C-alpha positions as CSV (number, residue, x, y, z in Angstrom):
1,X,29.8,-13.4,-31.5
2,X,29.4,-14.1,-28.0
3,X,25.7,-12.9,-26.3
4,X,25.8,-9.4,-25.0
5,X,25.4,-8.5,-21.1
6,X,21.3,-8.8,-20.5
7,X,19.8,-5.5,-20.0
8,X,16.7,-5.1,-18.2
9,X,14.6,-2.3,-16.6
10,X,12.0,-2.3,-13.5
11,X,9.6,0.2,-13.2
12,X,8.5,0.7,-9.3
13,X,11.2,0.0,-6.6
14,X,8.9,-1.2,-3.5
15,X,9.4,-4.7,-2.1
16,X,7.9,-6.5,-5.5
17,X,10.7,-4.4,-7.9
18,X,13.5,-5.1,-5.3
19,X,12.4,-8.9,-4.6
20,X,12.4,-9.3,-9.0
21,X,15.5,-7.6,-9.2
22,X,17.4,-9.5,-6.6
23,X,15.8,-12.8,-7.9
24,X,17.0,-11.6,-11.3
25,X,21.0,-10.9,-9.9
26,X,21.1,-14.4,-9.3
27,X,19.7,-16.4,-12.0
28,X,23.5,-16.7,-13.6
29,X,22.4,-14.4,-16.1
30,X,24.9,-11.9,-17.6
31,X,22.7,-9.5,-16.6
32,X,22.5,-5.6,-16.5
33,X,19.5,-4.2,-14.2
34,X,18.0,-0.9,-13.7
35,X,15.1,0.2,-11.3
36,X,13.2,3.2,-11.8
37,X,11.0,4.6,-9.2
38,X,8.8,7.6,-9.6
39,X,9.1,9.2,-5.9
40,X,12.5,10.3,-4.9
41,X,12.6,7.6,-2.4
42,X,12.6,4.1,-3.0
43,X,10.8,0.6,-0.8
44,X,7.3,2.0,-1.9
45,X,4.2,0.5,0.3
46,X,6.5,-0.5,3.1
47,X,7.5,3.2,3.3
48,X,4.1,4.8,2.2
49,X,1.7,2.3,2.8
50,X,2.7,0.9,6.2
51,X,1.6,2.8,9.4
52,X,4.4,4.5,11.2
53,X,3.6,3.1,14.7
54,X,4.1,-0.6,12.7
55,X,8.0,-0.4,13.2
56,X,8.1,-4.5,12.9
57,X,7.1,-4.6,9.4
58,X,9.4,-1.6,8.7
59,X,12.2,-3.4,9.3
60,X,11.4,-5.4,5.8
61,X,12.9,-1.9,4.5
62,X,16.7,-2.9,6.4
63,X,16.3,-6.6,3.8
64,X,15.4,-4.5,0.8
65,X,18.1,-1.9,1.5
66,X,20.9,-4.7,1.6
67,X,20.2,-5.6,-2.0
68,X,20.4,-2.5,-3.3
69,X,23.4,-1.3,-1.1
70,X,25.1,-4.0,-3.0
71,X,26.0,-2.1,-5.9
72,X,24.9,-4.2,-8.9
73,X,21.4,-2.8,-9.3
74,X,20.8,0.4,-9.8
75,X,18.3,2.7,-9.1
76,X,16.9,5.6,-11.0
77,X,14.5,7.0,-8.7
78,X,12.8,10.4,-9.4
79,X,11.8,9.2,-12.9
80,X,8.5,9.0,-13.7
81,X,7.4,6.1,-16.3
82,X,4.8,7.6,-18.5
83,X,6.1,11.2,-18.0
84,X,10.2,10.9,-18.3
85,X,9.9,8.1,-20.8
86,X,7.6,5.2,-21.9
87,X,7.7,1.6,-23.3
88,X,9.7,2.7,-26.5
89,X,12.1,4.7,-24.8
90,X,12.9,1.7,-22.5
91,X,12.9,-0.3,-25.3
92,X,15.6,1.2,-27.2
93,X,17.9,0.7,-23.8
94,X,16.6,-2.6,-22.5
95,X,15.8,-6.2,-23.7
96,X,13.3,-6.9,-21.1
97,X,10.8,-4.3,-19.0
98,X,9.3,-5.7,-16.0
99,X,6.1,-3.6,-14.2
100,X,6.1,-4.3,-10.2
101,X,4.1,-0.6,-10.1
102,X,2.0,-1.7,-7.0
103,X,-1.6,-0.4,-6.6
104,X,-2.3,2.4,-4.7
105,X,-5.7,3.6,-5.8
106,X,-8.5,3.2,-4.0
107,X,-11.2,0.7,-5.0
108,X,-14.6,2.4,-5.4
109,X,-17.3,1.7,-3.0
110,X,-20.3,2.5,-5.7
111,X,-23.1,3.7,-2.7
112,X,-25.0,6.8,-2.7
113,X,-23.1,9.7,-1.0
114,X,-19.6,8.2,-1.3
115,X,-18.7,11.4,-3.1
116,X,-19.7,13.9,0.3
117,X,-17.5,16.2,1.7
118,X,-16.1,13.9,4.7
119,X,-15.7,10.9,2.7
120,X,-12.7,9.5,2.2
121,X,-10.6,6.5,0.7
122,X,-8.5,4.8,3.2
123,X,-5.5,5.1,0.2
124,X,-5.2,8.7,0.5
125,X,-5.1,8.9,4.5
126,X,-2.4,6.4,4.1
127,X,-0.6,8.3,1.8
128,X,-1.3,11.1,4.2
129,X,-0.3,9.7,7.5
130,X,3.0,8.0,6.0
131,X,4.5,11.5,4.3
132,X,4.0,10.4,0.6
133,X,5.0,13.9,-1.4
134,X,2.5,13.8,-3.8
135,X,-0.5,14.3,-1.6
136,X,-1.2,17.4,0.5
137,X,-0.1,18.4,4.0
138,X,-2.8,19.1,5.5
139,X,-5.9,16.8,6.1
140,X,-9.2,17.8,7.5
141,X,-9.8,16.4,10.8
142,X,-13.0,17.9,12.4
143,X,-15.4,14.7,12.8
144,X,-16.0,13.7,16.4
145,X,-17.7,10.5,15.0
146,X,-16.3,8.3,11.9
147,X,-17.3,5.7,10.1
148,X,-14.4,3.3,8.7
149,X,-15.9,0.6,6.5
150,X,-13.8,-2.6,6.1
151,X,-12.7,-5.7,7.6
152,X,-9.0,-5.8,6.8
153,X,-5.7,-4.6,8.3
154,X,-6.0,-1.5,6.6
155,X,-8.8,-0.6,7.8
156,X,-7.9,-1.5,11.4
157,X,-4.7,0.7,10.5
158,X,-6.8,4.1,9.9
159,X,-9.1,3.4,13.1
160,X,-6.4,3.1,14.8
161,X,-4.2,6.0,14.0
162,X,-7.6,8.3,14.0
163,X,-8.6,7.2,17.6
164,X,-4.8,7.1,19.1
165,X,-3.4,10.0,20.2
166,X,-0.7,11.9,18.5
167,X,2.0,11.7,21.6
168,X,1.8,8.1,21.3
169,X,3.0,8.0,17.6
170,X,5.8,11.0,18.8
171,X,8.6,7.8,19.1
172,X,8.1,6.9,15.5
173,X,8.7,8.4,11.8
174,X,5.9,10.1,11.8
175,X,6.4,13.3,10.1
176,X,6.0,16.5,11.8
177,X,3.2,17.9,9.7
178,X,1.2,14.8,10.5
179,X,1.8,14.8,14.0
180,X,1.2,18.4,14.3
181,X,-2.8,17.6,12.5
182,X,-3.5,14.5,14.6
183,X,-2.7,16.7,17.6
184,X,-5.6,18.9,17.3
185,X,-8.1,15.6,16.2
186,X,-11.3,16.0,17.7
187,X,-12.5,12.5,17.4
188,X,-13.6,10.6,20.1
189,X,-15.4,7.6,18.3
190,X,-14.1,5.7,15.7
191,X,-16.5,3.0,14.3
192,X,-15.1,0.1,11.8
193,X,-18.2,-2.1,9.8
194,X,-18.1,-5.3,8.2
195,X,-20.3,-6.7,6.2
196,X,-19.9,-10.2,7.4
197,X,-19.0,-12.3,10.5
198,X,-16.0,-12.1,12.6
199,X,-15.3,-15.2,11.0
200,X,-14.9,-13.7,8.0
201,X,-12.8,-10.7,8.8
202,X,-9.3,-10.5,7.1
203,X,-7.7,-8.8,10.0
204,X,-4.3,-10.6,10.9
205,X,-4.0,-11.7,14.8
206,X,-1.1,-9.5,15.6
207,X,-3.0,-6.0,13.9
208,X,-6.2,-7.0,16.2
209,X,-4.6,-7.7,19.1
210,X,-2.8,-4.1,19.1
211,X,-6.0,-2.7,19.3
212,X,-6.5,-4.1,22.7
213,X,-3.1,-2.0,23.8
214,X,-3.6,1.5,22.2
215,X,-3.2,4.0,25.3
216,X,-6.4,5.7,26.2
217,X,-8.1,4.1,24.0
218,X,-11.2,1.3,24.4
219,X,-11.8,-1.3,21.8
220,X,-15.6,-2.1,21.7
221,X,-17.4,-5.1,20.3
222,X,-21.0,-5.9,20.4
223,X,-22.1,-9.2,21.1
224,X,-25.6,-9.3,18.9
225,X,-23.0,-8.9,15.9
226,X,-21.3,-12.4,16.9
227,X,-23.3,-14.9,14.4
228,X,-21.4,-18.1,13.0
229,X,-22.9,-20.5,10.4
230,X,-21.2,-23.7,8.8
231,X,-19.1,-21.8,6.9
232,X,-17.8,-19.6,9.5
233,X,-17.4,-22.9,12.0
234,X,-15.5,-24.4,8.9
235,X,-13.3,-21.3,8.6
236,X,-12.2,-21.6,12.4
237,X,-11.1,-25.3,12.3
238,X,-9.6,-24.7,9.1
239,X,-7.8,-21.8,9.7
240,X,-5.8,-21.0,13.1
241,X,-5.1,-17.2,12.1
242,X,-9.5,-17.1,11.7
243,X,-9.0,-18.9,15.1
244,X,-7.0,-16.6,16.8
245,X,-8.8,-13.3,15.4
246,X,-12.4,-15.0,16.4
247,X,-11.1,-15.9,20.0
248,X,-9.5,-12.3,20.4
249,X,-13.0,-10.8,19.1
250,X,-14.9,-13.1,21.6
251,X,-12.9,-12.7,24.1
252,X,-13.5,-8.5,24.1
253,X,-17.2,-9.3,24.4
254,X,-16.5,-10.2,28.0
255,X,-15.2,-6.8,28.7
256,X,-17.2,-5.0,31.5
257,X,-18.9,-1.6,31.0
258,X,-17.3,-0.2,34.0
259,X,-14.1,-1.2,32.7
260,X,-14.2,0.8,29.9
261,X,-13.1,4.2,30.6
262,X,-10.7,5.5,27.8
263,X,-11.4,9.0,26.7
264,X,-11.5,7.6,22.8
265,X,-13.3,4.4,21.4
266,X,-13.1,2.1,18.7
267,X,-15.8,0.1,17.4
268,X,-15.5,-2.9,15.6
269,X,-19.3,-3.5,13.9
270,X,-19.9,-7.3,12.3
271,X,-23.4,-8.1,10.1
272,X,-23.7,-4.4,8.9
273,X,-23.2,-3.0,5.2
274,X,-23.1,0.5,4.5
275,X,-25.8,0.9,1.9
276,X,-25.8,4.9,1.9
277,X,-23.3,8.0,3.2
278,X,-26.4,10.4,4.3
279,X,-25.5,14.0,3.9
280,X,-26.5,17.5,4.3
281,X,-25.4,20.7,2.7
282,X,-23.0,18.4,0.6
283,X,-21.3,17.2,4.2
284,X,-21.2,13.5,5.8
285,X,-23.6,13.5,8.3
286,X,-24.5,9.8,8.9
287,X,-23.9,6.7,7.7
288,X,-27.1,4.3,6.8
289,X,-26.1,0.2,7.2
290,X,-28.3,-2.7,6.4
291,X,-28.3,-5.7,8.8
292,X,-27.3,-8.9,7.0
293,X,-27.7,-12.7,8.0
294,X,-25.0,-15.5,7.2
295,X,-26.2,-17.5,4.7
296,X,-24.5,-20.9,6.0
297,X,-21.3,-20.7,4.0
298,X,-20.0,-17.4,5.3
299,X,-21.6,-15.2,2.8
300,X,-24.6,-12.7,3.6
301,X,-27.3,-11.3,2.8
302,X,-29.6,-8.2,3.5
303,X,-32.1,-8.1,6.0
304,X,-34.2,-5.5,5.1
305,X,-33.4,-4.0,8.7
306,X,-31.7,-0.6,8.2
307,X,-29.8,1.6,11.2
308,X,-28.4,5.3,10.8
309,X,-25.6,6.2,12.1
310,X,-24.6,9.8,13.4
311,X,-21.1,10.2,11.6
312,X,-19.1,13.2,10.5
313,X,-16.2,11.3,8.5
314,X,-16.5,8.4,6.5
315,X,-13.3,6.3,5.3
316,X,-13.6,3.5,3.0
317,X,-11.4,0.6,3.3
318,X,-12.3,-1.6,1.0
319,X,-9.0,-2.6,-0.8
320,X,-6.4,-1.0,-3.6
321,X,-6.4,-0.5,-7.0
322,X,-4.1,-0.7,-9.8
323,X,-3.5,2.3,-12.3
324,X,-3.0,2.4,-15.9
325,X,0.3,2.6,-17.5
326,X,1.0,4.0,-20.6
327,X,1.6,2.1,-23.6
328,X,0.8,-1.2,-21.5
329,X,-2.7,-2.7,-21.2
330,X,-5.0,-2.8,-18.4
331,X,-7.3,-4.7,-17.1
332,X,-10.5,-2.4,-15.7
333,X,-12.6,-4.4,-13.9
334,X,-9.2,-6.2,-11.8
335,X,-7.2,-2.9,-12.1
336,X,-3.9,-5.2,-13.2
337,X,-1.8,-5.8,-16.0
338,X,-3.2,-8.3,-17.9
339,X,-0.7,-11.6,-17.9
340,X,0.3,-15.2,-18.2
341,X,2.0,-15.6,-15.0
342,X,4.1,-12.3,-15.3
343,X,4.5,-12.5,-19.1
344,X,2.1,-9.5,-20.4
345,X,-0.5,-10.1,-22.9
346,X,-2.2,-7.6,-25.1
347,X,-5.7,-7.3,-26.0
348,X,-5.8,-9.8,-28.5
349,X,-4.4,-12.5,-25.8
350,X,-0.9,-12.7,-27.4
351,X,2.3,-12.2,-25.3
352,X,4.4,-8.5,-25.4
353,X,7.8,-9.7,-26.3
354,X,10.3,-8.6,-23.7
355,X,7.3,-7.3,-21.3
356,X,6.4,-9.1,-18.0
357,X,4.8,-7.9,-14.5
358,X,5.4,-8.6,-10.5
359,X,4.1,-7.8,-7.0
360,X,0.2,-6.4,-7.1
361,X,-0.2,-4.7,-10.6
362,X,0.3,-8.7,-11.7
363,X,-2.2,-10.1,-9.7
364,X,-4.0,-7.8,-7.4
365,X,-3.6,-6.1,-4.0
366,X,-3.8,-9.5,-2.0
367,X,-1.6,-11.1,0.4
368,X,1.1,-9.9,2.5
369,X,4.6,-8.1,1.4
370,X,6.2,-11.6,1.8
371,X,4.0,-12.8,-0.8
372,X,5.8,-11.0,-3.7
373,X,8.9,-13.0,-3.2
374,X,7.2,-15.9,-4.8
375,X,5.2,-13.4,-7.4
376,X,8.4,-12.4,-8.5
377,X,9.9,-15.7,-8.6
378,X,7.4,-16.9,-11.2
379,X,8.0,-14.1,-13.5
380,X,11.8,-13.7,-13.1
381,X,11.7,-17.9,-14.4
382,X,9.4,-17.1,-17.2
383,X,11.6,-14.0,-18.1
384,X,14.6,-16.8,-18.4
385,X,12.8,-18.6,-20.3
386,X,11.9,-16.3,-22.5
387,X,15.6,-15.2,-23.0
388,X,16.8,-18.9,-23.5
389,X,14.1,-19.9,-25.8
390,X,14.8,-16.6,-28.0
391,X,18.5,-16.6,-28.2
392,X,20.5,-13.3,-29.3
393,X,16.7,-12.2,-30.9
394,X,15.7,-11.5,-27.5
395,X,18.7,-8.8,-27.3
396,X,16.6,-6.1,-29.2
397,X,18.2,-2.9,-27.7
398,X,19.9,-0.9,-29.6
399,X,21.5,1.6,-26.9
400,X,23.3,-0.8,-24.7
401,X,25.7,1.1,-22.5
402,X,24.4,2.0,-19.2
403,X,25.0,5.6,-19.1
404,X,23.2,6.0,-22.6
405,X,19.7,6.1,-20.2
406,X,20.9,8.7,-17.9
407,X,22.2,10.7,-20.5
408,X,19.0,10.6,-22.8
409,X,17.3,11.8,-18.7
410,X,19.4,14.1,-18.6
411,X,18.9,16.1,-21.9
412,X,15.1,15.7,-20.9
413,X,15.5,17.6,-17.8
414,X,14.9,14.5,-15.5
415,X,17.4,14.5,-12.4
416,X,17.4,11.0,-11.5
417,X,18.4,10.0,-8.1
418,X,20.9,6.9,-7.9
419,X,21.7,5.3,-4.5
420,X,24.0,7.8,-3.2
421,X,21.5,10.4,-3.5
422,X,19.0,7.7,-1.4
423,X,22.0,7.1,1.4
424,X,22.4,11.2,1.5
425,X,18.3,11.6,2.1
426,X,18.3,8.8,4.1
427,X,21.0,9.9,6.9
428,X,19.2,13.7,6.3
429,X,16.0,12.2,7.7
430,X,17.8,9.8,10.5
431,X,19.6,13.3,11.3
432,X,16.1,15.0,11.6
433,X,15.1,12.1,14.5
434,X,18.0,11.9,16.3
435,X,17.7,14.8,18.4
436,X,14.6,13.6,19.5
437,X,15.5,10.1,20.1
438,X,13.6,8.6,16.6
439,X,15.1,6.7,14.4
440,X,13.9,9.0,11.7
441,X,11.4,12.2,11.1
442,X,10.6,11.2,7.4
443,X,11.0,14.2,5.1
444,X,7.6,14.8,3.2
445,X,7.9,18.0,0.2
446,X,9.1,16.4,-3.1
447,X,11.2,19.6,-3.8
448,X,13.1,18.9,-0.4
449,X,13.8,14.8,-1.0
450,X,14.9,16.0,-4.4
451,X,17.2,18.9,-3.1
452,X,18.5,16.9,-0.3
453,X,19.2,13.5,-2.4
454,X,21.2,16.0,-4.9
455,X,23.1,17.7,-2.3
456,X,21.8,21.1,-3.0
457,X,20.4,23.5,-0.5
458,X,16.4,23.0,0.8
459,X,14.3,25.4,-0.7
460,X,12.0,27.8,1.3
461,X,8.7,26.9,2.2
């Protein structure tokens, strides 16, 4: 009796899921791969988590596009795991399921006032300006002075988009509704707060340098925030990236005040720990920070000196957090699916047969997009080992015809969008940008995206 074709479902069509599918397709296994995506469009974080004025990073989509257009990996977008189908359904059609659903929620920051009106999560703001179809199309940009909490690239993205003049985003794929709202943005000053020192910042050198080239926006740093302990010096000497970041920041301390003439400013504050969002009548009116001091090992302690900053909005950019999935174990502290090198484990620590994880939902939201390749390789290696060890017993799917899952979804009224549908949507977005000399204008309302992908007329707003 010959071994049947291995049937594998991958849930999540961002970089992690596509890399896993690509690597799995090249293992030499006789395998049939379906890539499920909750949204009507693939590419996940690259499409909906990278700022529109970062076309270089968005070029990753070109490589991901080439993987899917080969035709040996089937895309089934507009299908929501947990609503349209669950684990038992997938087990009917597949021998193995890999979850690559990423981390899209904001990590919590438990300080008083964080839930006031005018206090936002950076992930929600990023989703808005990137045209995510599941977030509102409006955003309340009413503050002149804004605080951004965090010392990573997302904090820089949020600060830059808030401070940048809307017309400077016009060459990008920024959605029309986002441009219109940013055009009315009254902001003059964006303050970014990091609780540790310059050598502990998690900015990438390129992202940081970009701040110095935003038209009509000055980047301001404060010499009194520059403190370097033994841990800082060790970080500088051991990491070229840290060395470049510190050099850029230090160079900015040499700017002459008379040269700072822009109409908008981004202020980078180090050694300031946010301790309370200040409110009045339920709205944000300020941020209180505590001055910190480096301990010698790169960590900090509070000094008991507090400062109140008059701001009307606060954005927390302190990290992303995973979301639990129906029928799948979840670590509420780490925000990941519990696993051993990609093999999902249950509450007793036992491996769940045929269930795997990769990407941020596997290891947490750390590392750049490229790191998901090695991550996927590890998961796929273990899947291959399990197939070899399990033999015929590994092949548990009872409905093995690839059409069966499509029929199942249709019976449930789910309109799955396959690759040809994405190509229609892709071409439509490009046609929207063409008259304006732009590569594309991203289509936002979900129902519009689905209509285009399925070849229907657009619904009226």
